ZANUBA-306251 format. One record per residue (C-alpha): residue number from 1; residue in three letters; x, y, z. Coordinates in Angstrom, 3 decimals, decimal comma, padded with zeros to 6 digits. Example, Ala and Ser with C-alpha at 12.3 -4.5 7.8 and 13.67 -1.06 7.14 Angstrom:
BEGIN
+-----+-----+----------+----------+----------+
!   i !  aa !        u !        v !        w !
+-----+-----+----------+----------+----------+
!   1 ! ALA !  012,300 ! -004,500 !  007,800 !
!   2 ! SER !  013,670 ! -001,060 !  007,140 !
+-----+-----+----------+----------+----------+
This chain:
BEGIN
+-----+-----+----------+----------+----------+
!   i !  aa !        u !        v !        w !
+-----+-----+----------+----------+----------+
!   1 ! MET !  045,633 ! -003,675 !  000,419 !
!   2 ! LYS !  045,788 ! -007,205 ! -000,827 !
!   3 ! LEU !  042,563 ! -008,046 ! -002,835 !
!   4 ! ASN !  041,863 ! -011,776 ! -003,728 !
!   5 ! GLU !  041,564 ! -011,874 ! -007,371 !
!   6 ! ARG !  039,152 ! -015,051 ! -007,676 !
!   7 ! SER !  036,535 ! -013,010 ! -005,325 !
!   8 ! LEU !  037,479 ! -009,881 ! -007,327 !
!   9 ! ALA !  036,701 ! -011,319 ! -010,378 !
!  10 ! PHE !  033,102 ! -012,991 ! -009,004 !
!  11 ! TYR !  032,380 ! -009,845 ! -007,309 !
!  12 ! ALA !  032,546 ! -008,005 ! -010,878 !
!  13 ! THR !  030,512 ! -010,612 ! -012,796 !
!  14 ! CYS !  028,166 ! -011,232 ! -010,165 !
!  15 ! ASP !  024,035 ! -010,934 ! -011,408 !
!  16 ! THR !  023,600 ! -008,249 ! -008,457 !
!  17 ! PRO !  023,082 ! -004,808 ! -010,184 !
!  18 ! VAL !  025,647 ! -002,641 ! -010,981 !
!  19 ! ASP !  025,668 !  001,298 ! -010,022 !
!  20 ! ASN !  026,543 !  002,298 ! -013,567 !
!  21 ! SER !  028,376 !  000,518 ! -016,115 !
!  22 ! GLY !  029,350 !  001,462 ! -019,996 !
!  23 ! PHE !  032,199 !  001,661 ! -022,485 !
!  24 ! LEU !  034,931 !  004,214 ! -021,734 !
!  25 ! TYR !  038,389 !  005,265 ! -023,669 !
!  26 ! LYS !  041,086 !  004,436 ! -021,038 !
!  27 ! LYS !  044,912 !  006,039 ! -021,254 !
!  28 ! GLY !  046,810 !  003,525 ! -021,090 !
!  29 ! GLY !  050,235 !  004,998 ! -020,145 !
!  30 ! ARG !  052,013 !  008,625 ! -019,848 !
!  31 ! HIS !  052,222 !  008,930 ! -023,704 !
!  32 ! ALA !  050,024 !  005,801 ! -024,354 !
!  33 ! ALA !  046,451 !  005,839 ! -026,987 !
!  34 ! TYR !  043,367 !  005,329 ! -025,769 !
!  35 ! HIS !  041,630 !  001,838 ! -025,339 !
!  36 ! ARG !  037,791 !  001,349 ! -025,428 !
!  37 ! ARG !  037,183 ! -000,655 ! -022,516 !
!  38 ! TRP !  034,343 ! -002,082 ! -020,584 !
!  39 ! PHE !  033,725 ! -000,325 ! -017,113 !
!  40 ! VAL !  031,565 ! -001,395 ! -014,434 !
!  41 ! LEU !  031,115 !  000,561 ! -010,993 !
!  42 ! ARG !  030,638 ! -002,241 ! -007,911 !
!  43 ! GLY !  030,085 !  000,427 ! -004,773 !
!  44 ! ASN !  033,458 !  001,676 ! -004,492 !
!  45 ! MET !  035,025 ! -000,510 ! -006,697 !
!  46 ! LEU !  035,371 !  000,560 ! -010,681 !
!  47 ! PHE !  036,279 ! -002,698 ! -012,579 !
!  48 ! TYR !  037,443 ! -002,912 ! -016,111 !
!  49 ! PHE !  037,307 ! -005,266 ! -019,248 !
!  50 ! GLU !  038,847 ! -005,748 ! -022,209 !
!  51 ! ASP !  035,047 ! -006,197 ! -023,847 !
!  52 ! ARG !  031,425 ! -006,417 ! -022,905 !
!  53 ! ALA !  031,472 ! -010,594 ! -022,928 !
!  54 ! SER !  034,900 ! -010,412 ! -021,099 !
!  55 ! ARG !  034,133 ! -013,053 ! -017,705 !
!  56 ! GLU !  037,100 ! -011,344 ! -015,913 !
!  57 ! PRO !  038,225 ! -007,708 ! -015,562 !
!  58 ! VAL !  041,800 ! -007,064 ! -016,883 !
!  59 ! GLY !  041,593 ! -004,255 ! -013,547 !
!  60 ! VAL !  039,985 ! -002,584 ! -010,997 !
!  61 ! ILE !  040,332 !  001,049 ! -009,483 !
!  62 ! ILE !  039,435 !  001,591 ! -005,708 !
!  63 ! LEU !  037,689 !  004,823 ! -005,325 !
!  64 ! GLU !  039,094 !  005,772 ! -002,102 !
!  65 ! GLY !  040,769 !  008,907 ! -001,541 !
!  66 ! CYS !  040,369 !  010,429 ! -005,072 !
!  67 ! THR !  038,703 !  012,945 ! -006,651 !
!  68 ! VAL !  037,376 !  013,209 ! -010,088 !
!  69 ! GLU !  037,372 !  016,330 ! -012,778 !
!  70 ! LEU !  037,250 !  017,384 ! -016,063 !
!  71 ! VAL !  040,356 !  017,600 ! -018,144 !
!  72 ! GLU !  041,675 !  018,722 ! -021,835 !
!  73 ! ALA !  042,963 !  016,303 ! -023,795 !
!  74 ! ALA !  042,939 !  014,815 ! -026,705 !
!  75 ! GLU !  039,526 !  012,924 ! -026,412 !
!  76 ! GLU !  036,317 !  014,790 ! -026,077 !
!  77 ! PHE !  034,635 !  014,548 ! -022,678 !
!  78 ! ALA !  037,416 !  013,115 ! -021,356 !
!  79 ! PHE !  037,815 !  013,707 ! -017,344 !
!  80 ! ALA !  040,548 !  012,001 ! -014,388 !
!  81 ! VAL !  040,221 !  009,611 ! -011,493 !
!  82 ! ARG !  043,349 !  011,833 ! -009,461 !
!  83 ! PHE !  044,396 !  009,948 ! -006,169 !
!  84 ! ALA !  046,782 !  012,014 ! -003,554 !
!  85 ! GLY !  050,214 !  011,483 ! -003,157 !
!  86 ! ALA !  053,292 !  012,370 ! -005,281 !
!  87 ! ARG !  053,871 !  008,553 ! -006,894 !
!  88 ! ALA !  049,712 !  007,929 ! -006,947 !
!  89 ! ARG !  048,590 !  007,300 ! -010,648 !
!  90 ! THR !  046,185 !  009,151 ! -012,205 !
!  91 ! TYR !  043,637 !  007,682 ! -014,276 !
!  92 ! VAL !  042,497 !  009,609 ! -017,735 !
!  93 ! LEU !  038,860 !  008,640 ! -019,344 !
!  94 ! ALA !  037,080 !  009,345 ! -022,334 !
!  95 ! ALA !  033,198 !  008,977 ! -022,779 !
!  96 ! GLU !  031,915 !  008,488 ! -025,613 !
!  97 ! ASN !  029,073 !  011,669 ! -025,513 !
!  98 ! GLN !  028,138 !  014,688 ! -023,329 !
!  99 ! ALA !  025,323 !  012,806 ! -021,186 !
! 100 ! ALA !  027,804 !  009,828 ! -020,999 !
! 101 ! MET !  030,372 !  011,785 ! -019,324 !
! 102 ! GLU !  028,284 !  013,742 ! -016,622 !
! 103 ! GLY !  026,639 !  010,557 ! -015,563 !
! 104 ! TRP !  029,954 !  008,694 ! -015,124 !
! 105 ! VAL !  031,527 !  011,840 ! -012,998 !
! 106 ! LYS !  028,802 !  011,661 ! -010,788 !
! 107 ! ALA !  028,723 !  007,970 ! -010,157 !
! 108 ! LEU !  032,329 !  008,290 ! -009,416 !
! 109 ! SER !  032,167 !  011,097 ! -007,213 !
! 110 ! ARG !  029,455 !  009,455 ! -005,488 !
! 111 ! ALA !  030,880 !  006,118 ! -005,173 !
! 112 ! SER !  033,515 !  006,426 ! -001,886 !
! 113 ! PHE !  032,567 !  005,698 !  001,464 !
! 114 ! ASP !  033,920 !  009,506 !  002,533 !
! 115 ! TYR !  030,824 !  010,362 !  000,316 !
! 116 ! LEU !  028,395 !  007,951 !  002,385 !
! 117 ! ARG !  029,712 !  008,791 !  005,532 !
! 118 ! LEU !  029,469 !  012,865 !  005,333 !
! 119 ! VAL !  025,609 !  011,869 !  003,569 !
! 120 ! VAL !  024,684 !  009,434 !  006,987 !
! 121 ! ARG !  026,230 !  012,398 !  009,633 !
! 122 ! GLU !  023,726 !  015,157 !  007,708 !
! 123 ! LEU !  021,006 !  012,621 !  007,958 !
! 124 ! GLU !  021,652 !  012,400 !  011,394 !
! 125 ! GLN !  021,609 !  016,116 !  011,934 !
! 126 ! GLN !  018,719 !  016,134 !  010,455 !
! 127 ! LEU !  016,953 !  013,654 !  012,418 !
! 128 ! ALA !  018,252 !  014,934 !  015,529 !
! 129 ! ALA !  016,670 !  018,571 !  014,846 !
! 130 ! VAL !  013,239 !  016,384 !  013,826 !
! 131 ! ARG !  013,708 !  014,376 !  017,072 !
! 132 ! ALA !  014,048 !  017,512 !  019,173 !
! 133 ! GLY !  011,322 !  019,827 !  017,483 !
! 134 ! ASP !  014,048 !  022,293 !  015,979 !
! 135 ! CYS !  012,885 !  021,480 !  012,410 !
! 136 ! ALA !  010,033 !  024,000 !  011,657 !
! 137 ! PRO !  007,007 !  022,553 !  009,276 !
! 138 ! PRO !  006,865 !  023,415 !  006,001 !
! 139 ! PRO !  004,860 !  026,146 !  004,749 !
! 140 ! ARG !  001,427 !  026,052 !  003,763 !
! 141 ! ARG !  001,310 !  026,584 ! -000,038 !
! 142 ! ALA ! -001,234 !  028,971 ! -001,117 !
! 143 ! PRO ! -003,886 !  028,293 ! -003,195 !
! 144 ! ALA ! -002,868 !  028,031 ! -007,167 !
! 145 ! LEU ! -005,384 !  029,387 ! -009,991 !
! 146 ! ALA ! -005,701 !  026,530 ! -012,595 !
! 147 ! PRO ! -005,375 !  027,612 ! -016,223 !
! 148 ! LYS ! -008,918 !  028,816 ! -017,511 !
! 149 ! GLU ! -011,809 !  026,780 ! -018,327 !
! 150 ! ASN ! -014,766 !  028,202 ! -020,222 !
! 151 ! GLY ! -013,466 !  031,260 ! -019,243 !
! 152 ! CYS ! -013,671 !  030,864 ! -015,660 !
! 153 ! ALA ! -010,714 !  030,331 ! -012,823 !
! 154 ! CYS ! -011,144 !  027,592 ! -010,826 !
! 155 ! ALA ! -008,590 !  027,761 ! -007,128 !
! 156 ! VAL ! -006,560 !  024,468 ! -006,475 !
! 157 ! TRP ! -005,868 !  023,684 ! -002,946 !
! 158 ! SER ! -002,944 !  021,632 ! -001,134 !
! 159 ! ALA ! -004,205 !  018,385 !  000,266 !
! 160 ! GLU ! -002,846 !  019,337 !  003,091 !
! 161 ! PRO ! -005,454 !  019,717 !  006,231 !
! 162 ! PRO ! -006,436 !  023,224 !  007,204 !
! 163 ! ALA ! -004,601 !  024,862 !  009,658 !
! 164 ! PRO ! -006,781 !  024,537 !  013,523 !
! 165 ! GLY ! -008,554 !  027,548 !  014,432 !
! 166 ! PRO ! -012,386 !  028,172 !  015,581 !
! 167 ! PRO ! -014,998 !  027,282 !  012,719 !
! 168 ! PRO ! -015,835 !  029,509 !  010,188 !
! 169 ! PRO ! -019,138 !  031,671 !  010,792 !
! 170 ! LEU ! -022,395 !  030,118 !  010,257 !
! 171 ! PRO ! -024,287 !  032,147 !  007,447 !
! 172 ! PRO ! -027,419 !  033,835 !  008,522 !
! 173 ! ARG ! -031,006 !  031,667 !  008,567 !
! 174 ! ARG ! -032,992 !  033,149 !  006,374 !
! 175 ! ARG ! -036,478 !  034,125 !  007,831 !
! 176 ! VAL ! -040,349 !  033,724 !  006,606 !
! 177 ! SER ! -042,437 !  036,692 !  006,454 !
! 178 ! GLU ! -044,525 !  036,554 !  009,474 !
! 179 ! PRO ! -047,826 !  038,638 !  009,153 !
! 180 ! ASN ! -048,163 !  038,623 !  013,086 !
! 181 ! GLY ! -045,299 !  036,845 !  015,139 !
! 182 ! PRO ! -043,809 !  033,674 !  014,330 !
! 183 ! LEU ! -046,029 !  030,436 !  013,379 !
! 184 ! HIS ! -046,252 !  027,745 !  016,017 !
! 185 ! ALA ! -048,830 !  025,137 !  015,974 !
! 186 ! ALA ! -051,709 !  027,522 !  018,071 !
! 187 ! SER ! -051,070 !  030,635 !  015,029 !
! 188 ! PHE ! -051,498 !  028,055 !  012,401 !
! 189 ! VAL ! -054,478 !  026,743 !  013,439 !
! 190 ! ARG ! -055,848 !  030,384 !  013,471 !
! 191 ! LEU ! -054,320 !  031,516 !  010,232 !
! 192 ! HIS ! -056,079 !  028,315 !  008,490 !
! 193 ! GLN ! -059,559 !  029,578 !  010,190 !
! 194 ! GLN ! -059,267 !  032,693 !  009,290 !
! 195 ! TYR ! -058,347 !  032,172 !  005,569 !
! 196 ! GLY ! -061,402 !  029,739 !  005,222 !
! 197 ! GLN ! -062,895 !  031,854 !  006,834 !
! 198 ! GLU ! -062,360 !  034,200 !  003,468 !
! 199 ! VAL ! -062,474 !  031,581 !  001,322 !
! 200 ! ARG ! -066,408 !  030,946 !  002,919 !
! 201 ! ALA ! -067,095 !  034,374 !  002,334 !
! 202 ! LEU ! -065,892 !  034,860 ! -001,575 !
! 203 ! ARG ! -067,625 !  031,470 ! -002,117 !
! 204 ! SER ! -070,685 !  032,985 ! -000,785 !
! 205 ! ARG ! -070,423 !  036,544 ! -002,799 !
! 206 ! TRP ! -069,686 !  034,135 ! -006,134 !
! 207 ! LEU ! -073,200 !  032,178 ! -005,834 !
! 208 ! ARG ! -074,982 !  035,214 ! -005,117 !
! 209 ! SER ! -073,748 !  036,689 ! -007,990 !
! 210 ! ARG ! -074,591 !  033,971 ! -010,185 !
! 211 ! ALA ! -077,822 !  033,688 ! -008,577 !
! 212 ! GLN ! -078,788 !  037,485 ! -009,595 !
! 213 ! PRO ! -080,299 !  038,244 ! -012,626 !
! 214 ! GLY ! -077,681 !  039,221 ! -015,991 !
! 215 ! GLY ! -075,245 !  037,435 ! -013,168 !
! 216 ! PRO ! -072,357 !  034,950 ! -015,329 !
! 217 ! GLY ! -073,670 !  031,678 ! -016,134 !
! 218 ! PRO ! -072,199 !  028,479 ! -016,134 !
! 219 ! GLU ! -069,820 !  029,137 ! -019,066 !
! 220 ! GLU ! -069,630 !  032,353 ! -019,456 !
! 221 ! PRO ! -066,876 !  034,658 ! -018,187 !
! 222 ! CYS ! -066,846 !  036,246 ! -014,652 !
! 223 ! SER ! -065,936 !  039,545 ! -013,639 !
! 224 ! ARG ! -062,986 !  040,962 ! -012,115 !
! 225 ! ASP ! -064,213 !  040,491 ! -008,357 !
! 226 ! ASP ! -065,589 !  036,873 ! -009,725 !
! 227 ! ALA ! -061,984 !  035,922 ! -011,179 !
! 228 ! GLY ! -060,689 !  036,692 ! -008,443 !
! 229 ! CYS ! -062,817 !  034,619 ! -006,272 !
! 230 ! ARG ! -062,237 !  032,092 ! -009,079 !
! 231 ! GLY ! -058,777 !  032,381 ! -008,655 !
! 232 ! VAL ! -058,803 !  031,825 ! -004,249 !
! 233 ! LEU ! -060,846 !  028,910 ! -005,145 !
! 234 ! GLN ! -058,707 !  027,140 ! -007,503 !
! 235 ! ASP ! -055,760 !  027,715 ! -004,830 !
! 236 ! CYS ! -057,296 !  026,286 ! -002,017 !
! 237 ! GLY ! -058,924 !  023,126 ! -004,104 !
! 238 ! ILE ! -062,238 !  023,964 ! -005,485 !
! 239 ! ARG ! -063,220 !  022,940 ! -008,450 !
! 240 ! ARG ! -065,771 !  025,386 ! -010,323 !
! 241 ! GLY ! -068,995 !  023,343 ! -011,177 !
! 242 ! PRO ! -072,509 !  024,556 ! -012,551 !
! 243 ! HIS ! -073,650 !  024,139 ! -008,951 !
! 244 ! ALA ! -070,442 !  024,328 ! -007,295 !
+-----+-----+----------+----------+----------+
């Protein structure tokens, strides 16, 4: 494969976001020492520079048909990029810490077009299953109990819409006590007249008790019957007076 060095240099140092970058220790040859290089991953190309400020890469590794695996080496946090073939070269690299090594191994393993092809194929299969209606809907989550607050546990429901079905039954209506059947307009008039007659009778009896000798005066307390009469009068909005 022929690569244009000028195009590679421009692509390696352009302003587009990189997939990963950082310092790695690269083993030079079979018995050579490790050299600290600045690595930049763009797509399926792994560029490495002398240092971070360099404008041209020292080399590039095309990450196609390779595997990334951990190896035992003199440097800690080492891993290798291996290519298939008898004369294929193996690149041994080492990170500065565990987190950097895991990040590089993951990024390099996903950089090839073969990996992207597998991902696209799997997504196409999922899309076809959804269009065919073979994909079952996600299970509905049960309400979870939130932590207790002020001694009470509150139920937290998911925001998913409820499953279709018949509406819940309405609570029974509260019925008012009805002495003589339901209260229609005509029965209300009769009830009003009945209580009015009772109030007038109680008022007449109360007035007669006051007119009799020894009856309660204007400021004297009423008897039990008189007190009951006065309560009825007050409930009906009639105020007691000296001539009421």
